C-alpha positions, 0 to 999 in steps of 0.5 A: 548391854548398857553399863551406865553410860551416858547415850552419846558413851554407848553410841561410841562402843557400838561405832568402835566394834565397827572398825576399832578405830576410836577417831572416827567412832568418836566422830561417828558417835557425835563428838566433835571431829576438831577434838576426836583423836584426844577424845577418843583414846580418852574414852578407851581409857574409862573403865566402864567404856572399856567393861561395856566393848569388852562384854559385847565382843565377849558376847559376841564370840559366844554367839559366833560360837568361839570361845571367850575368857574373859570375866565380865560383871552381871548384875544380879538383882539382891546380891551385887555384881557376880563374876559370868564368864560365857565360853563354849 
């Protein structure tokens, strides 16, 4: 499920999905409490982090039997990236 993120960024993604609170997710991911509000906002603007969050949300909806109309990039060896939609 990783989209080229650092370990701390991946942890932020996982923690953000717990309560959708960027500041608390940044703290739980190991960023400094003093800077957590700014860092949380900055991380949510990062396109790779956004993609990782969207992908995990989409896969979670799919597994729960819901619909997901988002498109995520799926790496296919030898042919670059391919758009894949998860729907039921």
